[in-house]
N, C-alpha and C positions, 0 to 999 in steps of 0.2 A: 504494500500500500504506500502511496506517495505521502509526503509530509508537506503540509501547508503552514505549519506553525512558524517556519522560517520567514514567512511573509508578514509576520507580526499579527497574525490572527489569534483569537482566543482558541483554546483547545476544542471547544464544542463547535465553533465556526469552522475550524479546520476539518473536523470529522464530516460536517455537512458538505463543505466545499469538495472534499476528496470524493465523497459519495456521488455528488452531482457530476463531477468530472468523469468518474469511472463509469457511471450509467450512460452518459452521453445523450440522454433524452430528458425532456421536461418531466419533473415529478411533482405530485401534489404534496402539500405539507404532511398529510396523513401517511403517504408512502414513505416520506423521509423519516417520520417518527418511527414507523414500523421497521425500516431497514437499519436505522442507527441505534434503535432501542434507547434513545434519549427521551427525557421528559418533554412533553409538549411545549412548555414555556421556554426551555433551552433551545429547542429547534426554532421557534419563532424569534427569539433573541438573536440566534445565529443568522437566520435569514435576513433580519434587519441589518445586522453588522455587514454581511456580505453585499447587500444592496447598496449600503452607504459607500462601500469601497469599490462599487461597480464591478464586482466579480461575478455576480449573477444577475439574471433578468427575470422579471415576472411576465408570464404569458397568460392571457385570459382575463376574465372579469373577477369581481370581488369574491364570489362564492366558488368559482371554478379556476382560480389561479393556480398555475404550476410554475415551477422554477427551473431554470436552465443555467448551467455554468457557462461563463464566457471565458474561454481558454486563451 
C-alpha cells in the first residue's frame, strides 16, 4: 500500500486518499466507510481535508455524491 502521510496528510486522510487512488473509481462515503473500517465522522473529516487540499473531487449531487482521487 502506498503512503500519503509524507504529503502532510493526517493518518485517516491518508488511508482514505490511498483507498481512492487504489480503487480508481468514484466511491460513495458509505463505500469508503465500509472499505476502510473507519468511523463515519473520521471519513467525513478526511474527505473535507482532502477536498481542501484539492486531492479529491466530488461527483454528483448532495445525496448521491461520490468521491474520486485526483492523481
